[in-house]
C-alpha positions as CSV (number, residue, x, y, z in Angstrom):
1,X,30.0,-18.7,-18.8
2,X,30.5,-17.6,-15.3
3,X,33.5,-18.3,-13.1
4,X,33.4,-20.6,-10.1
5,X,33.8,-17.5,-7.9
6,X,30.8,-15.8,-9.4
7,X,28.6,-18.9,-8.9
8,X,29.7,-19.1,-5.2
9,X,28.8,-15.5,-4.7
10,X,25.5,-15.8,-6.3
11,X,22.0,-15.7,-4.6
12,X,20.6,-19.2,-4.6
13,X,17.0,-19.9,-5.4
14,X,14.9,-21.9,-2.9
15,X,14.6,-25.6,-3.7
16,X,10.9,-25.7,-2.8
17,X,7.9,-23.5,-3.2
18,X,5.4,-25.6,-1.3
19,X,5.3,-26.1,2.5
20,X,3.7,-29.1,4.1
21,X,2.3,-28.8,7.6
22,X,0.7,-32.1,8.4
23,X,-2.4,-32.4,6.2
24,X,-2.1,-28.7,5.2
25,X,-0.3,-27.8,2.1
26,X,0.8,-24.1,1.8
27,X,2.3,-22.5,-1.3
28,X,5.0,-20.1,-0.4
29,X,3.8,-17.6,-3.0
30,X,0.4,-17.4,-1.3
31,X,2.0,-17.4,2.1
32,X,4.2,-14.4,1.3
33,X,1.2,-12.5,0.0
34,X,-0.7,-13.4,3.2
35,X,2.2,-12.2,5.4
36,X,2.3,-9.0,3.5
37,X,-1.4,-8.4,4.1
38,X,-0.9,-9.0,7.8
39,X,2.0,-6.6,7.9
40,X,0.0,-3.9,6.0
41,X,-3.0,-4.2,8.3
42,X,-0.9,-4.1,11.4
43,X,1.0,-1.0,10.3
44,X,-2.1,0.7,9.1
45,X,-4.0,0.0,12.3
46,X,-1.3,1.4,14.5
47,X,-1.0,4.5,12.3
48,X,-4.8,5.1,12.3
49,X,-4.9,4.6,16.1
50,X,-2.2,7.2,16.5
51,X,-4.3,9.7,14.6
52,X,-7.2,9.1,17.0
53,X,-9.2,6.6,15.0
54,X,-10.5,3.2,16.0
55,X,-7.9,0.6,14.7
56,X,-10.8,-1.9,14.0
57,X,-11.7,0.4,11.1
58,X,-8.6,-0.9,9.2
59,X,-9.7,-4.5,9.8
60,X,-13.2,-3.7,8.5
61,X,-11.7,-2.1,5.4
62,X,-9.3,-5.0,4.8
63,X,-12.2,-7.5,4.7
64,X,-13.3,-5.8,1.5
65,X,-10.2,-4.3,0.0
66,X,-7.9,-7.4,0.3
67,X,-10.2,-9.7,-1.8
68,X,-10.9,-6.9,-4.2
69,X,-7.1,-6.3,-4.5
70,X,-6.5,-10.0,-5.3
71,X,-9.3,-10.0,-7.9
72,X,-8.0,-6.8,-9.5
73,X,-4.5,-8.0,-9.5
74,X,-5.5,-11.2,-11.3
75,X,-7.7,-9.4,-13.8
76,X,-4.8,-7.1,-14.6
77,X,-2.4,-10.0,-15.1
78,X,-4.8,-11.9,-17.4
79,X,-5.7,-8.7,-19.3
80,X,-2.1,-7.9,-20.0
81,X,-0.9,-11.5,-20.6
82,X,-4.0,-13.0,-22.2
83,X,-2.1,-15.0,-24.7
84,X,-0.9,-17.3,-22.0
85,X,-4.5,-18.4,-21.4
86,X,-6.0,-18.4,-24.9
87,X,-5.8,-22.2,-25.1
88,X,-7.1,-22.8,-21.5
89,X,-9.2,-20.0,-20.1
90,X,-10.0,-21.9,-17.0
91,X,-6.3,-21.6,-16.0
92,X,-6.9,-17.8,-15.7
93,X,-8.7,-18.5,-12.4
94,X,-5.8,-20.4,-11.0
95,X,-3.6,-18.1,-8.9
96,X,-1.7,-20.7,-6.9
97,X,1.3,-20.5,-9.3
98,X,1.5,-16.8,-9.4
99,X,0.2,-14.2,-11.8
100,X,-0.9,-11.1,-9.9
101,X,-0.5,-7.7,-11.4
102,X,0.1,-5.1,-8.6
103,X,-1.3,-2.1,-10.6
104,X,-4.7,-3.8,-10.9
105,X,-4.7,-4.8,-7.3
106,X,-4.0,-1.3,-6.1
107,X,-6.7,0.2,-8.4
108,X,-9.6,-2.1,-7.5
109,X,-8.5,-2.3,-3.9
110,X,-8.5,1.5,-3.6
111,X,-11.8,1.9,-5.4
112,X,-13.5,-0.6,-3.1
113,X,-11.9,1.0,-0.1
114,X,-13.2,4.4,-1.0
115,X,-16.7,3.0,-1.3
116,X,-16.5,1.3,2.1
117,X,-15.0,4.4,3.7
118,X,-17.8,6.6,2.4
119,X,-20.4,4.2,3.8
120,X,-18.7,4.2,7.2
121,X,-18.4,8.0,7.1
122,X,-14.6,7.8,7.3
123,X,-12.2,10.3,5.8
124,X,-11.1,8.5,2.6
125,X,-8.1,10.7,1.8
126,X,-6.7,10.5,5.3
127,X,-7.1,6.7,5.3
128,X,-5.3,6.6,2.0
129,X,-2.4,8.4,3.6
130,X,-2.5,6.0,6.6
131,X,-2.1,2.9,4.4
132,X,0.4,4.6,2.0
133,X,3.6,3.4,3.8
134,X,2.1,0.0,4.6
135,X,1.3,-1.0,1.0
136,X,5.0,-1.0,-0.2
137,X,5.9,-3.1,2.9
138,X,3.3,-5.6,1.9
139,X,4.6,-5.6,-1.7
140,X,8.2,-6.2,-0.5
141,X,7.1,-9.2,1.5
142,X,4.9,-10.5,-1.3
143,X,7.8,-10.3,-3.8
144,X,9.6,-13.1,-1.9
145,X,6.9,-15.3,-3.5
146,X,8.5,-14.7,-6.9
147,X,11.8,-15.8,-5.4
148,X,10.3,-19.1,-4.3
149,X,8.7,-19.6,-7.7
150,X,11.9,-18.7,-9.5
151,X,10.0,-16.2,-11.7
152,X,10.1,-12.7,-13.0
153,X,13.9,-12.4,-12.8
154,X,15.9,-10.1,-15.0
155,X,18.4,-10.5,-17.7
156,X,21.8,-12.2,-17.2
157,X,24.4,-10.5,-15.1
158,X,27.9,-11.1,-13.8
159,X,27.3,-9.1,-10.6
160,X,28.1,-11.0,-7.3
161,X,24.4,-10.8,-6.3
162,X,23.2,-12.5,-9.5
163,X,20.4,-15.0,-9.0
164,X,20.9,-18.7,-9.7
165,X,17.8,-20.5,-11.0
166,X,17.1,-24.0,-12.1
167,X,18.0,-25.1,-15.6
168,X,14.3,-25.4,-16.7
169,X,13.6,-21.9,-15.5
170,X,16.5,-20.5,-17.4
171,X,15.6,-22.5,-20.5
172,X,12.0,-21.1,-20.4
173,X,13.5,-17.6,-21.2
174,X,16.0,-18.9,-23.7
175,X,19.2,-19.4,-21.7
176,X,21.2,-22.5,-20.9
177,X,22.8,-23.5,-17.6
178,X,25.6,-21.5,-16.1
179,X,23.9,-18.1,-16.2
180,X,23.1,-15.8,-13.3
181,X,20.2,-13.3,-13.5
182,X,19.3,-10.0,-12.0
183,X,17.2,-10.7,-8.9
184,X,14.5,-8.2,-9.8
185,X,12.3,-9.5,-7.0
186,X,15.0,-8.2,-4.6
187,X,15.5,-4.9,-6.4
188,X,11.8,-4.2,-6.2
189,X,11.5,-5.3,-2.6
190,X,14.4,-3.1,-1.5
191,X,12.9,-0.2,-3.5
192,X,9.6,-0.6,-1.8
193,X,11.1,-0.7,1.7
194,X,13.1,2.4,1.0
195,X,9.9,4.1,-0.4
196,X,8.0,3.1,2.8
197,X,10.8,4.7,4.9
198,X,10.7,7.9,2.8
199,X,6.9,8.2,3.1
200,X,7.1,7.8,6.9
201,X,9.7,10.5,7.1
202,X,7.6,12.9,5.0
203,X,4.5,12.1,7.1
204,X,6.3,13.0,10.3
205,X,7.0,16.5,8.9
206,X,3.2,17.2,8.9
207,X,3.4,19.4,5.9
208,X,1.4,17.3,3.4
209,X,-2.3,17.7,2.7
210,X,-4.8,14.8,2.9
211,X,-4.2,12.4,0.0
212,X,-0.8,13.7,-1.0
213,X,1.2,11.0,0.8
214,X,-0.7,8.3,-1.1
215,X,-0.1,10.2,-4.3
216,X,3.6,10.2,-3.6
217,X,3.4,6.4,-3.0
218,X,1.9,5.9,-6.4
219,X,4.6,8.1,-7.9
220,X,7.5,6.4,-6.1
221,X,6.2,2.9,-6.8
222,X,5.7,3.7,-10.5
223,X,9.3,5.0,-10.9
224,X,10.7,1.9,-9.2
225,X,8.6,-0.4,-11.2
226,X,9.7,1.4,-14.4
227,X,13.4,0.6,-14.1
228,X,12.8,-2.9,-12.6
229,X,10.4,-3.8,-15.4
230,X,13.0,-2.8,-17.9
231,X,15.4,-5.4,-16.5
232,X,13.0,-8.3,-16.8
233,X,13.2,-10.9,-19.6
234,X,10.1,-13.0,-18.9
235,X,7.5,-13.2,-21.6
236,X,5.1,-10.3,-21.5
237,X,2.6,-8.5,-23.7
238,X,4.1,-5.6,-25.7
239,X,2.6,-2.4,-27.0
240,X,4.5,-0.7,-29.8
241,X,7.4,-3.0,-28.9
242,X,7.5,-1.9,-25.2
243,X,6.3,-4.0,-22.3
244,X,2.7,-3.0,-21.2
245,X,3.9,-2.7,-17.6
246,X,6.4,-0.1,-18.6
247,X,3.6,1.9,-20.3
248,X,1.5,1.6,-17.2
249,X,4.4,2.8,-15.0
250,X,4.9,5.9,-17.1
251,X,1.2,6.7,-17.1
252,X,0.9,6.2,-13.3
253,X,4.0,8.3,-12.6
254,X,2.8,11.2,-14.8
255,X,-0.7,11.1,-13.5
256,X,0.5,11.0,-9.9
257,X,2.9,14.0,-10.5
258,X,0.1,16.0,-12.1
259,X,-2.4,15.3,-9.3
260,X,0.2,16.2,-6.6
261,X,1.2,19.5,-8.3
262,X,-2.4,20.5,-8.9
263,X,-3.3,19.7,-5.3
264,X,-0.5,21.9,-4.0
265,X,-2.0,24.9,-5.9
266,X,-5.3,24.6,-4.1
267,X,-6.1,26.3,-0.8
268,X,-5.2,24.1,2.1
269,X,-8.3,22.4,3.7
270,X,-9.3,22.8,7.3
271,X,-7.5,20.3,9.6
272,X,-9.7,17.5,11.0
273,X,-9.9,16.2,14.5
274,X,-10.3,12.4,14.6
275,X,-11.6,10.6,17.7
276,X,-13.6,7.6,18.9
277,X,-17.0,8.0,20.6
278,X,-18.4,5.9,23.5
279,X,-19.7,3.3,21.1
280,X,-16.2,2.8,19.5
281,X,-17.1,4.6,16.3
282,X,-14.6,6.8,14.7
283,X,-15.9,10.4,14.5
284,X,-14.3,13.4,12.7
285,X,-14.8,17.1,12.7
286,X,-13.1,20.3,11.7
287,X,-10.3,21.4,14.0
288,X,-11.6,25.0,14.3
289,X,-15.1,23.9,15.2
290,X,-13.8,21.6,17.9
291,X,-11.6,24.4,19.3
292,X,-14.6,26.8,19.2
293,X,-16.7,24.2,21.0
294,X,-14.1,23.8,23.7
295,X,-13.8,27.5,24.1
296,X,-17.5,27.9,24.3
297,X,-17.7,25.2,27.0
298,X,-14.9,26.9,28.9
299,X,-16.7,30.3,28.6
300,X,-20.0,28.8,29.8
301,X,-18.2,27.2,32.7
302,X,-16.6,30.6,33.7
303,X,-20.0,32.3,33.2
304,X,-21.7,29.9,35.5
305,X,-19.1,30.3,38.1
306,X,-19.3,34.0,37.9
307,X,-23.1,33.9,38.0
308,X,-23.0,31.8,41.1
309,X,-20.7,34.3,42.8
310,X,-22.9,37.3,41.7
311,X,-26.0,35.6,43.0
312,X,-24.5,35.3,46.4
313,X,-23.7,39.0,46.5
314,X,-27.2,39.9,45.3
315,X,-28.7,38.3,48.3
316,X,-27.0,40.8,50.5
317,X,-28.1,43.8,48.5
318,X,-31.6,45.4,48.6
319,X,-33.8,44.6,45.7
320,X,-34.7,47.5,43.5
321,X,-38.1,47.6,41.8
322,X,-38.7,49.4,38.6
């Protein structure tokens, strides 16, 4: 049992997870996810605009990638925790009470994003780098939804930042009243914010190749998820006695590290110039070709100016016939 001091120093859980606004009822879980999406789109739009692209491109991508991410996240959750729904498969379609697996959301969201980027003739790898720091920010905000739902917390702890949950929530994982638990939602949120800051710092150095920043995001998130997942005590599917999400974190981390190291061994690609044409469409081109075109234009301008000057002198000189 915990002392009175420990209980006072603990992190309380919200007493509600539904917000009523007149006739409108909002679940805090969904609201946190929505706020995370807004933050990610805003950050990505500004980053894309600073690179020379049209910020509206990010909104266009979000129209497709966000729903795909939600579907992928739900599919992943149901696939890895199918026993929860074996007696009521219709409940698998109900996401109002939580149940979104981030790995599945990232995977399907990225795949759909790549298809849309290809159709829009946008540089997919550069766009992945643009959204890389924005995704963990969205995840950090979305994790607050787990706090409101009092779910996915870790094992008991006596640390002063232990999480206090309702008795029924503790009983659901086999513990009686008077226990505090690791606030794994907070651990993951702070890890994601730190990861976003690190990615921004690396991006400012301008030494990474297209696609590498996103690869580092996958690596960083997988490592963070690995140790956070190890703390959790909620019911989860196991593979060889180990939580499935731990296996997925290991696989994702190893795969990201291999992709990053292999990419570093390849010749660096030509830098691209990104801009917006008169119709508001994002256009891209190799930096060297753009520079050559500018040089040719300058040379033509100098030649024209020289030609005009020579023409004036020729008028004063006698013509010579051959």
